[in-house]
C-alpha positions as CSV (number, residue, x, y, z in Angstrom):
1,M,156.8,96.8,116.7
2,P,157.0,94.2,113.9
3,L,158.3,91.3,116.2
4,S,158.7,87.0,115.8
5,S,157.4,86.4,119.3
6,P,155.9,89.7,121.1
7,Y,155.6,87.8,124.5
8,R,159.2,87.6,124.4
9,S,159.9,90.7,124.4
10,A,158.1,91.1,126.8
11,S,159.6,89.1,129.3
12,S,163.3,90.6,127.5
13,S,165.9,91.6,129.8
14,L,165.6,95.7,128.4
15,C,161.8,95.2,129.8
16,E,162.9,95.1,133.2
17,A,166.0,97.3,133.2
18,T,163.2,100.1,132.2
19,A,160.9,98.6,135.1
20,Y,158.2,98.7,132.2
21,E,155.0,97.3,133.4
22,E,153.7,94.4,131.2
23,A,150.3,95.7,130.1
24,A,149.6,92.6,128.2
25,A,151.6,90.4,126.1
26,D,150.1,87.0,123.8
27,P,151.4,85.6,121.0
28,I,149.7,87.9,118.5
29,Y,150.0,90.9,120.0
30,G,151.5,92.9,122.9
31,F,152.3,96.0,124.6
32,L,153.8,96.9,127.5
33,A,153.7,100.4,129.7
34,W,156.1,102.5,131.3
35,G,154.5,105.3,133.3
36,S,152.4,107.9,130.2
37,V,154.9,105.8,127.5
38,S,152.9,102.3,126.0
39,L,155.2,100.4,123.6
40,H,152.7,98.2,121.2
41,L,154.2,95.3,120.0
42,A,151.9,93.1,117.3
43,R,154.0,89.6,116.2
44,V,154.6,89.3,112.3
45,P,154.6,85.7,111.3
46,D,157.6,86.2,108.9
47,L,159.4,88.6,109.9
48,D,163.4,88.3,108.0
49,P,165.0,91.1,110.4
50,A,167.6,91.4,107.8
51,R,164.8,92.9,105.7
52,S,161.8,93.8,107.6
53,V,162.3,96.1,110.3
54,A,160.6,99.3,112.5
55,A,162.6,102.1,114.5
56,C,161.2,104.4,116.6
57,Y,162.5,107.8,118.2
58,L,162.1,107.7,122.5
59,Y,162.7,110.7,124.4
60,V,163.0,111.4,127.6
61,D,164.6,113.5,130.7
62,N,167.4,110.7,132.0
63,V,169.6,109.4,128.3
64,D,172.2,108.4,130.8
65,A,170.2,106.3,133.9
66,L,168.7,104.8,130.9
67,H,171.5,104.5,129.1
68,A,173.0,102.9,132.0
69,S,170.6,100.8,133.2
70,W,170.4,99.0,129.4
71,Q,174.4,98.6,130.4
72,A,174.0,97.6,133.3
73,A,171.4,94.6,132.8
74,E,173.3,93.6,129.8
75,V,169.8,93.9,127.2
76,D,169.5,92.0,124.2
77,G,170.6,92.8,121.1
78,R,173.9,95.9,120.5
79,L,173.9,98.6,122.4
80,T,175.9,101.8,121.0
81,A,177.9,104.7,123.3
82,I,175.6,107.5,124.0
83,T,177.0,110.3,121.6
84,A,176.3,114.4,121.6
85,T,174.7,115.2,118.3
86,P,174.8,118.3,115.2
87,Y,170.8,118.5,116.2
88,G,171.9,119.3,119.8
89,L,171.1,116.0,120.9
90,R,172.4,113.0,123.8
91,E,171.0,110.0,121.5
92,F,171.8,106.5,121.5
93,A,170.1,103.6,119.7
94,H,169.7,100.0,120.9
95,I,168.8,97.4,118.0
96,D,166.6,94.1,119.4
97,P,166.7,90.4,118.2
98,D,164.1,91.4,115.2
99,G,166.2,94.0,114.1
100,N,164.3,97.2,115.6
101,L,165.7,100.2,116.5
102,L,164.4,102.2,119.1
103,R,167.2,104.7,119.2
104,V,166.7,107.6,122.3
105,G,167.9,110.8,123.3
106,A,168.0,114.1,125.3
107,P,167.7,117.1,124.8
108,I,171.2,118.9,125.2
109,T,170.7,121.4,128.0
110,P,173.8,124.1,129.9
111,N,173.7,120.9,132.9
112,T,174.4,118.3,130.0
113,P,177.7,116.5,131.2
């Protein structure tokens, strides 16, 4: 994902809220590990969040718990409410300060609230 500063993102409240381990962070490139997931971050010197965006979708086991932890940590950027989709997922979105979109969701099951 393009960022103005991988190190700033690696130390952000979002990373702290999700218990990411900082696997590598320098001024140009970094990545974060969270269980079997790694998120790679690259510095883009001329990043203009209004014109340059990236997005990724994270499938998780417990979307409610993750959303609650990010909300409690008051993560940087914008966090949306969880919604049920017509395509069978409960999901939310997070837009970081650089304009990158992280959509997070889990399948709706019979036990889903």
